[in-house]
N, C-alpha and C positions, 0 to 999 in steps of 0.2 A: 454309747460310743463317741467317743475322737475326731475330731473332724481336724482335717491337716491341711494348710494351703499346697497348694501345687501349680506353681504356672509351667507353662511350658514353652519353652523356648529354644526355635531355631533359624541359622541365619540363615536368610535367604539367599540363594547365592547370583551375584552380580553378574549380567551379558558381557560377554564380551566379544561377540559376534557382532559390534557397529564398526562402522569404516572411520580409524582417526584423521583426523583434518589434520592438526596440529600438532608439534613434538608431545605435549604433555599429553594429545589421545593418546599416541604413540606408547611410551611410556605407561600411561594407564590401563592400555588394553593390554602388552605383554608383563604386568604385574599380578592383572587377576588372571589370566590362562594357568603362570606359575602359580597363582595361589598364594602370593607374597604378602602381609601387609607393609604396611609404608614404612612401619619402626625396622622390620627386616630387610627394605630394601635402601632405607638409607645407610643402613649397618654396609649393606653390600656395595654403597655408593660413595660414603665416606661421606653424608652430608647429615643434614639433622631430619629429622621424621617432616617440619612443619617444609621442608624444602619440599621436598617429594610432594608433598601436597600445595603447595604452589603453583610449580609443574605443571603438577595432572589439573588443576583449577583453568589455568593458562593465567594465574593474575602475573608469573614471573615467568623470563628463560632464561635456562640453565645457561649461566657463564661456558666459554669456549674454554674453560680448565675443566669443566663435570662435561661437555660434547662426547668428548675420546672414550668415557667408560659409560655415557647412555647408549655411543652406535657398540658397541660390545656390547652392553647388558642388550638390545633389541636386536642386534646381531647384522643389522645395517644401519647408514644413513637415512635416514627419513626426509632429507633437508638436499638432498642431491638431487642434480640438475642430469644425470643420468644422461651425460654430453661426455665425447671425446676429446674435448676444445683440451686445452692446456690450463686457460683458465678457470674453465670445469673441475682439472683432475687436480691441479695447485689447490684448488680450496678445497674441495671434499678430502686431501692427502691431509694438511695441516688440520680441520676439522676432527680427524681422526685422530691426529695425537693431539690434539685437544689445544694445540698452541694459537695464541694470538698471532697476525700479521709482522709485530715488531719481535717476537720471538721467532718467528720463521726466518723473516729475514734475519735477524744475527747466526740463525744455525748453519744458515749459504753466505754468509758471511759478504751480504748486500745491505744496501740503504733500504728502509721499510717501505719509502715511496716506488720503491723499483717493486718491490710484492706485492703492491698494494697496484700497482698500474698492470703486472702481469695478469691479478686477479679480475683484473677491467675488462682484459682481452686487449690488453696491451703489447706490442713489440717486442720480443728478445730479440734485441739485437747482437749482443755481443757475441761471441763463439763463446770464451769459458763462461758466461752464463748459460748458453743453451746445454753444456756440460752441466754444470750446474745442478741445470733444472730435470737434463734426464737421468741424469743419477737418484736426483732426490724422487723420482718418479720411479726410476726402473724403467725407462723406459729403454728404447733403442737410439742411439746420439742421431736416428738420420732421421726420425719422424718429429725432432723437433726442430732440427736446420727448417 
């Protein structure tokens, strides 16, 4: 009688019922929930698999160019402040679009220092700028005035 080597292998499912604390944890939890591999997620996001690994291990934070895609993948922004202040709304919208402050300022036709000041809670003094911000955030102009 011949003997054959048999080795049984099974994948132990990883738990995704942990409370995420970092952006990398949020990405890991969502990826495991959807049963995606790191290379599959990397292909969806248009990055290298090593990039996803670095995010999940919290070795690196995603660049602003990837934040918009990550927010879309997660379905929410894990770093949003859930505030209705203009500064927080500007930051959240800029992150959702994956724009740097410089790009956001350029798209609104303002100086990058002005945008930075607004995100830090500075007042929007010029009426024309208030209109631009209201349109950018899709707000009623009276709420910005």
